[in-house]
C-alpha positions, 0 to 999 in steps of 0.5 A: 216681322210680318206684323211690322210690315202689315202695321207700316202699309196701314200708316203709308195708308193713312198717311194718304187718306189724310194728304188728300183730304188736306189738299181737297180742303185747300183747292176751292172748287171751280164756279159754276158759271152763271148765265142769264136771259132776256125774254119779252113780248113785242107789243103795238104801242097803238093797238097793244096786239102781239106782233108776230115776225118781228127782228128783234136784236140785243147787243153789249152796251157800248158795242155795236155789234149784234149778240144775238138776233131772233124774229118774234112768233105769232104771239110776239114773244122773244127770249135771249139765253145764256147771256152774261152778266152785263148791260144790253141795248135791244131793239127791234124792226117790223115792216110798217114799224121803224127800228126802233130801242127799248123805250126809246125817246128821241134816240136815247132807250134804256138798256136793259141790265142782267144779274142776280136778282135783276129784272130782265124777263117779261119785258113789254116792248111797246113797238110804235107803228110808222105814220105818214103824209101824202099828197098830190100838187094841183095848179089852177086847172087842176092839173098836177104840178110836177117837180114841185119842192115839198118841205115838211116842218115839225113842231117840237123840241129841238135842241132842248127849245121849242121850235119848227124845223124842217124835217125833209124835202121831196119833189112831187113826180109826173102826177104830182103825188108825193109822200113822206114815210116813217114819221114819228107822232107829232104836229108837222105843216108842210109847205111848198115851192114850185114855178108854173111850168109856163112862166115867162119872165118880164123880157130883156136882153142881158147876162145871166151868170151862175156863180160856183165859187168864186168864178162866175159862168156868163151866157147871153140871153136873147131877147124874149118879147114880154106877156104880161100875163105868163108873167107870173109865179107861184108864192110859198104855199103852205097846207091847206091853201095860205101863204103866211106860216102863221096861218098854216094848218098843222097835221098833228099825227098819231103813231100809225096815222096816215094823212093826206094834204093835197094842196092847189097852187094859185099863181100871182102877178110876178115881181122883180127886184133890180139891184144897183151896186154903184161900187160895181163897173158896169160890165162887171159881174156880181151875183144876188139871191133871195131867201125867205123866213118861215116859222121860227126864222128858218130861211129857205131858197126861192125860185128865181131868175137872174139876169145881169145888166149891161149897166152893171144892175142884177134883176131878180125876177119871177118872185111873189110878194112876201117878207125875203132877205136879200144877199149880193155879192160883188166879184172883181178881177185878180190882177195876178191870176186874171179871175175873178175873186169876191170883193165884197158882200152884204144882206138886207131885208125886203118886204115885197109886194110891188116891183122894187130898186135897191141900192147897196148899202154904202161902205158895205164890205166883206166880213169873213170870220177868221180865228184859231183853233187850240187843244189844250193850249197847244196846235191840234196837229191834225185837221178839224173842222169848225161850225158855227150853227144858228139856232133860229134860222138853221144857217150853219157856217163852217171851214176846216181847220188846219193842223196849225189851228187857223180857219176862214170862213169866206165872207160870202158864206157870212149872215147875221146872227147867233151863232153856236160854236163847236170843232170835230174831228178832235176826239175826245175834246169839247169847245172850253171856251170862245173869245172873240174880236168884231163880235160878241161872246156869249157863253159858247155862242157868238154873235155876228152883226155882219159889220165888219171882220170877225177873229175867234180864238176857240180853246178846246178841251181834253180834260173831261169828266164823266159822271155816273148814277142812279135815278130812284123813286120811293127809294127804288131804282127807275128806268125810263127816265130823262137824265140832265147835266145842266151847265151854268149860264144854260141859255148861252150854253147849250153844247154843254148840256148832257142827257142821258135815258136811265137804263132798267136798273136806274143807272145812267152814265154822262161822258165828255163833261166840261169841267164847271158847275152843273145841276143834274136832274131826274125828269121822269115824263120828261121829253116833251119839255124845253130841257135847255129854256132856263124859265123851264128848268128853274123850278126842276133845278132847286130840287136837283143835284148840285155837282162840281166838275174838275178835269179827268174825274169821274163823279156818282150821283144818286137822283131823285125822280122829280 
């Protein structure tokens, strides 16, 4: 009996052990959570010296929130531990060094991808020191010129083509001094617009008008005895003393440069333009402004004095010699409201070397731009904004789009030129096509002649696609490469280009791509190329990857770096 009980207990115990072993075989052990790190050194791109006291931040790609941040020690080292597998942005800033992303170019940077077997340590973060341009503006007596308008232009790649574009404006202080700081390397030009403090116009009684919207504000002027010696103006002057942009002296900045650009202004005899518009009755207000074209046709305002005479004419005085564009607007009275409304507008080029009279062209009439915006073939249902941008002159037209898709750009704002059409505040959509009456359409651009009213039909598309992939060089992933998705007819479809910079594992992501035919390119050291210039693209496209995009799809391509 005792023997039997003993055997039973033994069998039960063996059964328990077997069940435990069976359970251990079926239950997988909990995986060990992996963590990774990003380490490296911040150095000056100019001297390669380590940069201590530099603030470094990281965050997950596609999120703006900072995951971790630190300040480097004297050796410039940084280390971020405990990172999950994924892609991170990395940026740094220091006194004298503007905030920059890792290997940043034109706002694009290389993301750092962490994971098994991926290099994310011992990075070399080359931080570019800021450059600056400063100087002093003086007159013929070497006295400081106060309240001068100093404009900074940069010559380089803008929207994929070479251009000289306005980068910023500042005013001179009481000592005539100015400064542009936080500049990146490049070629710059400085131009100064000012009016002599002692300048006095030719002197005449008239009515001055300051126009705000469609309502002119009138003030009566008193006669001023003319003094020809004081009827002077400063021409637009470029560093180092030229009055023509073609003769301007370039200022070539390298990283960390501190350039000085002093300018002396010389007054010249001021000129007057008298404008007569036969359609304007005596006493009826009208206005005019002059702009001066510089470099690639950019238009900038010119200091001037406007006086409307009692004969229904307008005098624009205080002008230096030069090439201008005059824009005039006349105002009629609305019989219902008894308020002034714009009745017509016109523009004309003007080469000014002496006092000049201009008569408004016959039949010139206001030419507003009206139209409708559709979203996926229906009304947008929310307020949006349409913008027409002239890449040559920098002139921008715009208007609010109603929930019914309707808009109107007033005639007073319209200038002839070729404009790229875009619409904002309609998320996850882009312009798919543009149709027009009264204007010529080139891809997503419209040519405005000013000869009459224009009506646009702008179709927006929500069926966008995504193109992802990897850039490789010698069969290995290549980071820091410029990725360009080139549309058909690239000269007239700048808005359809998509760009990115490949990340540390060679990956890239091009979003919101309109359906159509494209060529994908990976270009090493391509940041100084005119990437939207068809002539520059032609030899590159033959080695690119053709992609035909359909709505709502995601595409993956492998690109060889050129």
